[in-house]
Structures are given as structure tokens and as C-alpha cells.
C-alpha positions in Angstrom: 102.4 -12.2 109.8 101.8 -9.1 111.9 100.0 -8.9 115.3 100.0 -6.3 118.1 102.6 -6.9 120.7 99.9 -7.3 123.4 98.3 -10.1 121.4 101.6 -11.8 121.0 102.2 -11.6 124.8 98.8 -13.1 125.4 99.9 -16.1 123.4 102.2 -16.8 126.4 99.2 -16.9 128.6 97.4 -19.3 126.3 100.6 -21.4 126.1 100.8 -21.5 129.9 97.2 -22.7 130.1 97.8 -25.3 127.4 100.8 -26.6 129.3 98.6 -26.8 132.4 96.0 -28.7 130.5 98.6 -31.1 129.2 99.9 -31.6 132.8 96.4 -32.3 134.1 95.8 -34.8 131.3 99.1 -36.6 132.0 98.4 -36.6 135.7 95.0 -38.2 135.1 96.5 -40.8 132.8 99.4 -41.6 135.1 97.6 -41.8 138.5 99.2 -44.5 140.6 95.7 -46.0 141.2 95.6 -47.2 137.5 98.5 -49.5 138.1 97.2 -50.6 141.5 93.8 -51.4 140.0 95.3 -53.4 137.1 97.5 -55.4 139.5 94.6 -56.1 141.8 92.4 -57.1 138.9 95.0 -59.6 137.8 95.1 -61.0 141.4 91.3 -61.2 141.5 91.1 -63.0 138.1 93.6 -65.6 139.3 91.8 -66.1 142.6 88.4 -66.4 140.9 89.9 -69.1 138.6 91.2 -70.9 141.7 87.8 -70.5 143.4 86.1 -72.0 140.4 88.5 -75.0 140.4 88.0 -75.5 144.2 84.2 -75.2 143.9 84.2 -77.7 141.1 86.4 -80.1 143.1 84.0 -79.8 146.1 81.0 -80.4 143.8 82.7 -83.5 142.3 83.5 -84.8 145.7 79.9 -84.3 146.9 78.7 -86.4 144.0 81.3 -89.0 144.6 80.4 -89.2 148.2 76.8 -89.6 147.5 77.5 -92.4 145.0 79.8 -94.1 147.6 77.2 -93.8 150.3 74.6 -95.3 148.0 76.9 -98.2 147.3 77.4 -98.8 151.0 73.7 -98.7 151.6 73.0 -101.2 148.9 75.6 -103.6 150.3 74.3 -103.1 153.8 70.7 -103.8 152.7 71.7 -106.9 150.9 73.6 -108.1 153.9 70.6 -107.5 156.1 68.4 -109.5 153.8 70.8 -112.3 153.7 71.1 -112.3 157.5 67.4 -112.3 157.8 67.2 -115.3 155.5 69.8 -117.1 157.5 68.1 -116.3 160.8 64.6 -117.3 159.5 65.6 -120.9 159.0 64.1 -120.9 155.5 67.4 -122.1 154.1 67.9 -125.7 155.1 70.4 -127.0 152.5 73.9 -127.2 154.1 75.4 -126.0 150.8 73.0 -123.1 150.5 73.7 -122.2 154.1 77.4 -122.3 153.5 77.0 -120.1 150.4 74.8 -117.6 152.2 77.3 -117.3 155.1 80.1 -116.8 152.6 78.1 -114.1 150.9 77.4 -112.4 154.2 81.1 -112.4 155.0 82.0 -111.1 151.6 79.4 -108.4 151.9 80.8 -107.3 155.2 84.3 -107.0 153.6 82.8 -105.1 150.7 80.9 -102.8 153.0 84.1 -102.1 155.0 86.0 -101.3 151.8 83.2 -99.0 150.6 83.0 -97.2 154.0 86.8 -96.5 153.7 86.1 -95.0 150.2 83.4 -92.8 151.8 85.8 -91.6 154.5 88.5 -90.9 151.9 86.1 -88.9 149.8 84.7 -87.0 152.8 88.3 -86.0 153.7 88.9 -84.7 150.2 85.6 -82.9 150.2 86.3 -81.3 153.5 89.7 -80.1 152.2 88.0 -78.7 149.1 85.4 -76.9 151.3 88.1 -75.3 153.4 89.8 -74.2 150.2 86.6 -72.7 148.9 86.1 -70.8 152.1 89.6 -69.5 152.1 89.5 -68.4 148.5 86.1 -66.8 148.9 87.5 -64.7 151.7 90.5 -63.7 149.6 88.3 -62.8 146.6 86.2 -60.7 148.9 89.3 -59.0 150.4 90.8 -58.2 147.0 87.5 -56.9 145.6 87.2 -54.6 148.7 90.7 -53.3 147.9 89.7 -52.7 144.3 86.6 -50.8 145.4 88.7 -48.6 147.7 91.3 -47.8 145.1 88.6 -47.2 142.5 86.9 -44.7 144.8 90.2 -42.9 145.3 90.8 -42.9 141.5 87.3 -41.5 140.9 87.8 -38.8 143.5 91.1 -37.8 141.8 89.3 -37.8 138.5 86.6 -35.5 139.8 89.2 -33.1 141.2 91.3 -33.1 138.0 88.3 -32.8 135.7 87.1 -29.8 137.8 90.5 -28.1 137.4 90.6 -29.0 133.7 87.2 -27.5 133.2 88.3 -24.3 134.9 91.5 -24.0 133.0 89.7 -24.8 129.7 87.2 -22.0 130.2 90.0 -19.6 131.1 91.8 -20.7 127.9 88.7 -20.0 125.8 88.5 -16.4 127.2 92.1 -15.6 126.6 92.3 -17.3 123.2 89.1 -15.4 122.2 91.0 -12.1 122.6 93.7 -13.2 120.2 93.4 -12.6 116.4 92.2 -15.8 114.7 95.1 -16.0 112.2 97.7 -15.7 115.0 95.9 -18.3 117.1 95.7 -20.6 114.2 99.4 -20.4 113.6 100.1 -21.0 117.3 97.8 -24.0 117.4 99.4 -25.5 114.3 102.9 -25.0 115.7 101.9 -26.3 119.1 100.7 -29.5 117.5 103.9 -30.0 115.5 106.3 -29.0 118.3 105.2 -31.2 121.2 102.7 -28.9 122.7 104.8 -25.7 122.7 103.8 -23.2 119.9 105.0 -20.0 121.4 108.0 -19.3 123.5 109.3 -16.3 125.4 112.6 -14.7 124.1 114.5 -14.3 127.4 118.0 -12.9 127.4 118.4 -13.8 123.8 117.5 -17.4 124.5 114.4 -19.1 123.1 112.6 -20.7 126.0 111.1 -23.2 123.6 114.2 -25.0 122.3 116.5 -23.5 125.0 119.0 -22.3 122.4 120.6 -18.9 122.4 120.2 -16.8 119.3 123.4 -16.0 117.4 124.3 -12.4 116.7 122.8 -12.5 113.2 119.5 -13.7 114.6 119.6 -11.2 117.4 120.1 -8.4 114.9 117.2 -9.6 112.7 114.9 -9.7 115.7 116.0 -6.2 116.8 115.3 -4.9 113.3 111.9 -6.4 113.1 108.9 -4.2 113.8 107.1 -4.8 117.2 104.1 -6.0 115.2 106.0 -8.6 113.3 105.5 -12.2 114.5 109.0 -13.5 114.9 109.9 -17.2 114.6 112.8 -19.0 116.2 115.3 -20.1 113.5 116.0 -23.3 115.4 112.6 -24.6 116.4 110.2 -22.5 114.3 108.1 -21.6 117.3 106.7 -18.1 117.7 109.2 -16.0 119.6 107.5 -13.5 121.9 109.5 -10.4 122.8 109.3 -8.8 126.2 111.3 -6.3 128.2 113.5 -9.2 129.3 114.5 -10.4 125.8 117.9 -8.8 126.1 117.7 -7.0 122.8 
């Protein structure tokens, strides 16, 4: 393939712009905010699971407390009715009076036991409520951190996208001035060779693979016409000759 020396040199400009685009894409992908957001989201998910568990426990305790208080109230009402019957004098049989007094005593013990249950449930519910309050605050704090980091990431995205757009437009202009067949070869090599399709020949060294040309290769490059598109024997990249090639 033949191409004017000036077109070949412009390949280096395109290559430099392509390298910059790669760097910008890598920088966008590897922003530290990505890892920070991922870590915070994991923390948030764990905290939300704990909050759901604590909220469920508090809700269960609330139902248990309501049931225990209803049981106490039922026993209390029955004890009041028995006491009223005892005080009214309606029960005259000694045996019935004895049974009624025993029942009142038994109800008093039952009420005491149930009131202890209510207190125990209330303590558990209070502990669960405190846990809910604590976890709610922690969830809010982590979410706030995520929002802050996300805002930083988005700001970085905007800056990088802006530069990428500018570099991309410049690349279009420069690439548009290069013959289509030369640019096609460059793009094909760049895809195969890790993003580098054209390299400067500097002091007899290919800046693509960093290997120095042997004497035979140097002589072949020297003998080639300035319009000839030279390729590196080691890496197959386009070798662009300049005044600093050392030929």
C-alpha cells in the first residue's frame, strides 16, 4: 500500500487521539466512585434487611401486647363481676361462697401472671422500637452517602463525556483527511493490536512493540519509497517514518 508521507504522519495524530479516547473510557469505567457506590449499596441492602426484621419484630410484639392486655382485661372484668356477686349477698350457700372466693383468689394470681407477660412483651417491643429507630437512622445516613457519591460520579461522567465528545470530533476531522484505504488498514490493525495500529519509528525502534529493528529491517525501510506504507516485522503495525527515525 502507498500513501503520502503527510497522510502517514497524520495517522500518528489519529493514534494519539484514539489513545486518549481509550484513556477516557478506562477512566470512566474505573472511577473510584463505582467501588464506593457498590460497597455502600451492599451496606444499605444489609441494613434494610435488618430494618425489615426489626420492624417485623416490633409489629409482632405489638400484636402480642394487645393480646396479653386483652387477656388481662378479661380476667379483671371477671374478677370484678365475682367480687360484685360476693359483695351483693346474692350467694348464700357456704360452699358457693367458698368456691367464689377461691375463684377470685385464682383470678388475682392469673391477672398478676398476665400483667407480668404484658410487661415482658412491652420491654421487648420497646427494644425493637429502639432498634427500628437506630436502623432507620443508619439507612438514611448510608443513603445520603450514596446520593453524595452518585452526584460526584455523575459530575465526573459529565466532564469525561464532554472531553470524549471533543476528542471524538477532533478525531473525525483528522481521520477525514486520511485516505480511506490507509485508515481502514490502521483501524483493522488497531483492533488486533490492543488499540495501537500505527507507531512512530524512532531511532530505529518501533514505538509500538518497543523493539529495535535489526540491520536487515533497517535497510529495507531505508530502501522503501517515502510513499510506501511500511509495517513492523515484529508487531505488524504501520511504521511511520519521521526525521527522528534514525535511518
